[in-house]
C-alpha positions as CSV (number, residue, x, y, z in Angstrom):
1,M,7.4,136.3,-72.6
2,F,8.2,137.4,-69.1
3,D,5.8,137.7,-66.2
4,A,6.8,140.8,-64.2
5,Y,5.5,143.2,-61.5
6,C,6.0,146.9,-61.9
7,P,6.1,148.6,-58.5
8,T,5.5,152.1,-60.0
9,C,2.1,151.4,-61.6
10,R,1.5,148.3,-59.3
11,A,0.7,146.2,-62.4
12,V,1.5,142.5,-63.1
13,G,1.7,141.7,-66.7
14,L,3.3,139.7,-69.5
15,Y,6.1,141.4,-71.4
16,G,7.4,140.3,-74.8
17,M,10.9,140.3,-76.1
18,S,10.4,143.9,-77.5
19,R,10.3,145.1,-73.9
20,L,13.7,143.6,-73.1
21,R,16.5,146.2,-72.7
22,A,19.4,144.4,-71.0
23,H,20.4,141.1,-69.4
24,P,23.6,141.6,-67.4
25,H,25.1,139.1,-65.1
26,S,24.6,139.7,-61.3
27,P,25.6,137.7,-58.2
28,L,22.1,136.2,-58.3
29,G,22.3,135.1,-61.9
30,I,21.2,136.7,-65.2
31,E,19.1,139.8,-64.5
32,H,16.7,140.9,-67.3
33,T,15.7,144.5,-67.5
34,L,12.3,145.1,-69.0
35,V,10.5,148.4,-69.8
36,C,6.9,148.6,-68.5
37,Q,4.2,150.3,-70.4
38,C,4.5,153.2,-67.9
39,G,8.2,153.7,-69.0
40,V,9.9,152.4,-65.9
41,S,12.7,149.8,-66.0
42,V,11.7,146.6,-64.2
43,P,14.5,144.1,-63.2
44,V,13.5,140.5,-63.4
45,L,15.4,137.5,-62.1
46,P,14.5,134.2,-63.9
47,G,13.2,131.5,-61.7
48,W,11.2,133.9,-59.5
49,G,7.7,132.6,-59.6
50,P,4.4,134.4,-58.7
51,G,5.0,133.6,-55.0
52,A,8.1,135.7,-55.0
53,R,6.4,138.9,-56.0
54,P,6.0,141.6,-53.3
55,V,2.5,141.8,-51.9
56,V,1.1,145.2,-52.6
57,R,-2.5,146.3,-52.2
58,P,-3.9,147.7,-55.4
59,L,-4.7,151.4,-55.7
60,P,-8.4,152.3,-55.5
61,G,-10.0,152.5,-58.9
62,R,-7.1,150.8,-60.8
63,A,-7.2,147.2,-62.1
64,R,-4.1,145.1,-61.7
65,T,-3.3,144.7,-65.3
66,A,-0.3,145.4,-67.5
67,S,-1.9,148.6,-68.9
68,C,-0.9,151.7,-66.9
């Protein structure tokens, strides 16, 4: 499971291995690419905890969940 933030739908959620599309090497380490429920590719660097997520105010009327 991966904990990731999608900037498109502004959702934080847990993504399973079925959402994993690629894991190339980058200068910062291995970068996993996940696909959000909204269809957008989300890059994830292992070791980035919840404190490293960008702070984004939620959209009015939308819950901050993994469902888009």
